[in-house]
C-alpha positions as CSV (number, residue, x, y, z in Angstrom):
1,X,123.8,57.6,-133.7
2,X,121.1,58.0,-131.0
3,X,121.0,61.1,-128.9
4,X,119.6,60.1,-125.5
5,X,118.0,62.5,-123.0
6,X,119.5,61.2,-119.8
7,X,118.3,64.0,-117.5
8,X,115.9,66.9,-117.5
9,X,115.3,69.9,-115.3
10,X,112.7,72.6,-115.5
11,X,111.8,75.7,-113.5
12,X,108.6,77.3,-114.7
13,X,105.3,79.0,-113.5
14,X,104.2,75.4,-112.7
15,X,105.7,73.4,-109.8
16,X,108.0,71.5,-112.2
17,X,111.1,71.6,-109.9
18,X,109.5,69.6,-107.1
19,X,109.5,66.2,-108.9
20,X,106.7,63.8,-108.9
21,X,104.0,63.1,-111.6
22,X,103.7,65.7,-114.4
23,X,101.5,68.6,-113.4
24,X,100.3,66.7,-110.3
25,X,99.8,70.1,-108.6
26,X,98.4,72.4,-111.3
27,X,98.8,76.1,-110.8
28,X,96.0,78.1,-112.5
29,X,96.4,81.9,-113.1
30,X,94.0,84.7,-114.0
31,X,96.4,87.3,-115.3
32,X,98.4,88.4,-118.4
33,X,101.9,87.6,-117.0
34,X,103.2,84.4,-115.4
35,X,106.2,84.2,-113.1
36,X,108.2,81.2,-112.0
37,X,107.6,79.1,-109.0
38,X,111.1,79.2,-107.5
39,X,112.6,76.3,-105.6
40,X,115.0,76.6,-102.7
41,X,118.1,77.6,-104.5
42,X,120.2,77.2,-101.4
43,X,120.5,73.5,-102.2
44,X,122.7,74.3,-105.1
45,X,124.2,77.8,-104.4
46,X,125.8,79.4,-101.3
47,X,123.5,82.0,-99.7
48,X,126.1,84.8,-100.2
49,X,126.2,84.1,-103.9
50,X,122.4,83.9,-104.2
51,X,122.1,87.5,-103.1
52,X,124.3,88.6,-106.0
53,X,122.5,86.5,-108.6
54,X,119.7,87.8,-110.8
55,X,116.5,85.8,-111.2
56,X,117.4,84.4,-114.6
57,X,120.8,83.2,-113.4
58,X,119.2,81.4,-110.5
59,X,116.6,79.9,-112.8
60,X,119.3,78.5,-115.1
61,X,121.5,77.2,-112.3
62,X,118.6,75.5,-110.7
63,X,117.3,73.8,-113.9
64,X,120.8,72.8,-114.9
65,X,121.4,71.1,-111.5
66,X,118.1,69.3,-111.7
67,X,119.0,67.8,-115.0
68,X,122.4,66.8,-113.8
69,X,121.0,65.2,-110.7
70,X,118.5,63.2,-112.7
71,X,121.2,62.0,-115.0
72,X,123.6,61.1,-112.2
73,X,126.3,63.3,-113.7
74,X,128.3,65.8,-111.8
75,X,130.4,67.2,-114.6
76,X,129.2,67.7,-118.2
77,X,131.7,68.0,-121.1
78,X,130.0,71.1,-122.5
79,X,127.4,73.7,-121.6
80,X,125.2,75.2,-124.3
81,X,122.4,77.6,-123.6
82,X,119.9,79.4,-125.7
83,X,118.2,82.7,-124.7
84,X,116.6,85.5,-126.7
85,X,116.3,88.2,-124.0
86,X,119.3,87.3,-121.8
87,X,119.6,88.9,-118.4
88,X,116.8,91.4,-118.8
89,X,116.6,92.4,-115.2
90,X,120.3,93.4,-114.9
91,X,120.1,95.1,-118.3
92,X,117.2,97.2,-117.0
93,X,119.1,98.1,-113.9
94,X,122.1,99.2,-115.8
95,X,120.1,101.3,-118.3
96,X,118.1,102.9,-115.6
97,X,121.2,103.9,-113.7
98,X,122.7,105.4,-116.9
99,X,119.6,107.7,-117.2
100,X,119.1,108.5,-113.5
101,X,122.8,109.1,-112.9
102,X,123.5,110.8,-116.2
103,X,126.1,108.2,-117.1
104,X,128.3,109.1,-114.2
105,X,129.5,106.9,-111.3
106,X,128.2,103.7,-112.8
107,X,129.1,100.4,-111.2
108,X,130.2,97.8,-113.7
109,X,128.6,94.8,-112.0
110,X,125.1,95.3,-113.5
111,X,126.7,95.7,-117.0
112,X,128.9,92.6,-116.6
113,X,125.9,90.5,-115.5
114,X,123.6,91.8,-118.2
115,X,125.3,89.9,-121.0
116,X,123.4,87.0,-122.5
117,X,126.1,84.4,-121.7
118,X,126.1,85.2,-118.0
119,X,123.9,82.1,-117.2
120,X,126.1,79.6,-119.0
121,X,129.2,81.2,-117.4
122,X,127.8,81.0,-113.9
123,X,126.8,77.4,-114.3
124,X,130.3,76.5,-115.5
125,X,131.9,78.4,-112.6
126,X,129.7,76.7,-110.0
127,X,130.4,73.2,-111.6
128,X,134.0,73.9,-112.3
129,X,133.4,73.0,-115.9
130,X,136.3,74.1,-118.2
131,X,134.9,72.6,-121.4
132,X,133.1,74.1,-124.3
133,X,130.7,76.9,-123.3
134,X,128.4,78.6,-125.8
135,X,125.2,80.7,-125.8
136,X,122.9,81.2,-128.8
137,X,120.9,84.4,-129.1
138,X,118.8,83.8,-132.1
139,X,115.4,85.0,-131.1
140,X,112.8,82.2,-131.5
141,X,115.5,79.7,-132.6
142,X,117.8,80.2,-129.6
143,X,116.9,77.0,-127.9
144,X,116.7,75.0,-131.1
145,X,120.2,76.1,-132.1
146,X,121.6,75.1,-128.8
147,X,120.2,71.6,-129.3
148,X,121.6,71.6,-132.9
149,X,125.0,72.5,-131.6
150,X,124.9,69.8,-129.0
151,X,123.8,67.2,-131.6
152,X,126.7,68.1,-133.9
153,X,129.3,68.0,-131.1
154,X,128.0,64.6,-129.9
155,X,128.1,63.2,-133.4
156,X,131.6,64.4,-133.9
157,X,132.6,62.4,-130.8
158,X,134.3,65.3,-129.0
159,X,132.0,65.1,-126.0
160,X,129.9,62.5,-124.2
161,X,127.7,64.5,-121.9
162,X,126.4,67.9,-123.0
163,X,124.2,70.2,-120.9
164,X,121.8,72.1,-123.2
165,X,118.9,74.3,-122.4
166,X,116.8,77.3,-123.1
167,X,115.7,80.1,-120.7
168,X,114.2,83.6,-120.7
169,X,112.7,85.9,-118.1
170,X,110.0,88.6,-118.1
171,X,110.5,91.9,-116.3
172,X,108.4,94.9,-115.7
173,X,110.3,96.9,-118.3
174,X,110.1,94.2,-121.0
175,X,106.5,93.4,-120.3
176,X,105.5,97.1,-120.8
177,X,107.5,97.3,-124.0
178,X,106.2,94.1,-125.5
179,X,102.6,94.9,-124.6
180,X,102.8,98.0,-126.8
181,X,103.3,95.8,-129.8
182,X,100.1,93.9,-129.1
183,X,101.9,90.6,-128.2
184,X,100.0,90.2,-124.9
185,X,96.4,90.4,-124.0
186,X,95.1,93.7,-122.5
187,X,92.9,92.1,-119.9
188,X,93.5,89.1,-117.6
189,X,92.5,85.6,-118.8
190,X,92.3,82.3,-117.0
191,X,95.1,80.1,-118.1
192,X,92.9,77.0,-118.5
193,X,90.6,79.0,-120.8
194,X,93.4,80.7,-122.8
195,X,93.6,78.3,-125.7
196,X,89.9,79.0,-126.6
197,X,90.3,82.7,-126.4
198,X,88.7,84.5,-129.4
199,X,90.9,87.6,-129.1
200,X,94.4,88.6,-130.2
201,X,97.4,88.4,-127.9
202,X,98.6,85.9,-125.4
203,X,100.0,85.8,-121.9
204,X,103.7,86.5,-121.0
205,X,105.7,83.7,-119.4
206,X,109.2,82.7,-118.4
207,X,111.2,79.6,-117.5
208,X,114.4,77.6,-117.8
209,X,114.6,74.0,-119.0
210,X,117.8,72.0,-119.4
211,X,118.6,68.6,-120.8
212,X,121.6,66.3,-120.4
213,X,122.2,64.8,-123.8
214,X,124.5,61.9,-124.5
215,X,125.1,59.1,-127.1
216,X,125.2,56.7,-124.2
217,X,122.0,55.5,-122.5
218,X,121.6,55.5,-118.8
219,X,119.3,53.4,-116.6
220,X,116.7,56.2,-116.2
221,X,116.6,57.3,-119.8
222,X,113.1,57.2,-121.4
223,X,113.5,59.1,-124.7
224,X,115.8,60.0,-127.6
225,X,116.1,63.2,-129.5
226,X,115.3,61.7,-132.9
227,X,115.0,64.8,-135.0
228,X,115.2,68.6,-135.1
229,X,114.4,71.1,-137.8
230,X,113.6,74.9,-138.1
231,X,111.9,77.0,-140.7
232,X,112.1,80.7,-140.9
233,X,109.4,83.0,-142.3
234,X,107.4,80.5,-144.4
235,X,105.3,82.2,-147.1
236,X,102.1,80.3,-146.5
237,X,100.7,77.3,-144.6
238,X,101.5,74.9,-147.4
239,X,105.2,75.5,-147.0
240,X,104.9,74.6,-143.3
241,X,102.9,71.4,-144.1
242,X,105.5,70.4,-146.8
243,X,108.3,71.1,-144.3
244,X,106.7,68.8,-141.7
245,X,106.2,66.0,-144.2
246,X,109.8,66.3,-145.4
247,X,111.0,66.3,-141.7
248,X,109.0,63.1,-140.9
249,X,110.3,61.4,-144.1
250,X,113.9,62.3,-143.2
251,X,113.3,60.6,-139.8
252,X,111.7,57.5,-141.4
253,X,108.2,58.4,-140.1
254,X,104.8,59.1,-141.5
255,X,102.0,61.1,-139.8
256,X,100.5,57.8,-138.8
257,X,103.6,56.9,-136.8
258,X,103.2,59.9,-134.5
259,X,101.3,59.0,-131.3
260,X,101.0,62.6,-129.9
261,X,101.5,66.0,-131.4
262,X,102.4,68.8,-128.9
263,X,101.8,72.3,-130.3
264,X,102.6,75.8,-129.1
265,X,99.1,77.2,-129.2
266,X,99.1,80.4,-127.1
267,X,95.6,81.7,-127.3
268,X,96.3,84.4,-129.9
269,X,93.5,83.9,-132.5
270,X,95.9,84.9,-135.4
271,X,98.9,82.9,-134.4
272,X,97.0,79.7,-133.6
273,X,95.5,79.5,-137.1
274,X,98.6,77.7,-138.5
275,X,98.2,75.0,-135.9
276,X,94.6,74.4,-137.0
277,X,95.8,74.1,-140.6
278,X,98.6,71.7,-139.8
279,X,96.4,69.5,-137.6
280,X,93.6,69.4,-140.2
281,X,96.0,68.5,-143.0
282,X,98.3,66.0,-141.4
283,X,97.0,65.0,-138.0
284,X,93.1,65.1,-138.1
285,X,92.6,62.1,-135.9
286,X,95.7,62.5,-133.6
287,X,95.6,63.6,-130.0
288,X,97.0,67.1,-129.4
289,X,98.5,68.5,-126.3
290,X,99.6,72.1,-125.6
291,X,101.9,73.8,-123.1
292,X,101.9,77.6,-123.4
293,X,98.8,78.0,-121.3
294,X,101.0,76.4,-118.5
295,X,104.2,78.4,-119.0
296,X,103.2,81.5,-120.9
297,X,104.7,82.7,-124.2
298,X,108.4,83.5,-124.5
299,X,111.0,82.9,-127.3
300,X,112.5,79.7,-125.7
301,X,109.1,78.2,-124.6
302,X,109.8,75.2,-126.8
303,X,112.3,74.1,-124.1
304,X,109.3,73.7,-121.7
305,X,107.4,71.9,-124.4
306,X,110.3,69.4,-124.9
307,X,110.5,68.9,-121.2
308,X,106.8,68.2,-121.1
309,X,107.0,65.8,-124.1
310,X,109.8,63.9,-122.4
311,X,107.8,63.6,-119.2
312,X,104.7,62.4,-121.2
313,X,106.8,59.6,-122.7
314,X,108.2,58.7,-119.2
315,X,104.7,58.5,-117.7
316,X,103.0,57.2,-120.8
317,X,100.0,59.5,-120.3
318,X,99.1,63.1,-121.0
319,X,97.9,65.2,-118.0
320,X,94.3,66.4,-118.5
321,X,95.5,70.0,-118.1
322,X,97.7,69.6,-121.2
323,X,95.1,67.9,-123.4
324,X,93.7,70.1,-126.2
325,X,92.0,67.5,-128.4
326,X,91.5,63.7,-128.5
327,X,92.9,60.9,-126.4
328,X,96.5,59.7,-126.7
329,X,97.1,55.9,-127.3
330,X,98.0,53.7,-124.3
331,X,101.6,53.4,-125.7
332,X,103.2,56.7,-126.6
333,X,106.3,56.0,-128.6
334,X,106.8,59.1,-130.8
335,X,105.9,62.7,-129.9
336,X,106.2,65.5,-132.4
337,X,106.6,69.0,-130.9
338,X,105.6,71.8,-133.4
339,X,106.1,75.3,-132.2
340,X,106.3,78.8,-133.8
341,X,107.2,82.1,-132.2
342,X,105.5,85.2,-133.6
343,X,104.6,83.4,-136.8
344,X,108.2,83.7,-138.1
345,X,110.3,81.1,-136.2
346,X,108.9,77.6,-136.8
347,X,110.5,74.5,-135.2
348,X,110.0,70.8,-135.1
349,X,111.4,68.4,-132.4
350,X,110.8,64.7,-132.6
351,X,111.2,62.5,-129.4
352,X,111.0,58.7,-129.5
353,X,110.7,56.3,-126.6
354,X,113.7,54.2,-125.9
């Protein structure tokens, strides 16, 4: 059974919610933390409700509606989200009030809206969707597991249109905490120079990307979700290379069949080493594109990468801002997305042109 991507929606530090050609208006930054370019949420949500929504909820609602609009669907059969951090802003508000007010006279609103499944619930309430609703909170595999769940449900035949996506936000509190672990760079760096950075650490990011998946093709569909696989804590580079070869074999492919490889290079000299090993071993002559210098690093950044890969297949060209190495062929039929988060959560997503 083919799983078609009938609609996509993305809100990110780039102007991805505006439509038009991929990265037509490139936003370059010179800082260690990227924040979203927010569209006008009033087109989807009532003004009174917007005031009560946290940023990550608005991001999710906006991206979900963009994907539904592109697919021409008003009501999905199921909503599945993946998020590692959840509603960090509301969590920070609630914890701060606990400390400042000595755990007295706390309003429950911030606590209720701090749960990870708040976004999926809000989307369902706004759409009036009473179907299957689930949220995966599996760190670097949160988005991939939401896709896997959607694929299984579609293959069971219990749903025809599933809204699946991944989202995470960065806040002042979380950025300060994660910076202590050396995840982010200590000094600002230009985003277009990030991938060639010779130092440790990357830049923080955030975003929300949603996909309308279905076994039925629609007139505007350009790609299918051909394969998905994850690998947790590989012992060495050879295990990753072997896993990729097995993944391609399971999907009736060879490295030569891949027209473009999209990797999650993030400018951290230690974490990017595995991408060098994989490219040298399996794809030495292939064109390579990257995406984390555009959206920043966060656990569900692979959702942005998948959105970009789908757009590349639709336009049959790779934007110059995304090119890391080589030149893609004139016809781009198969795109392999390889990403890892913190060196432990490795994932593979294979998209094929319809």
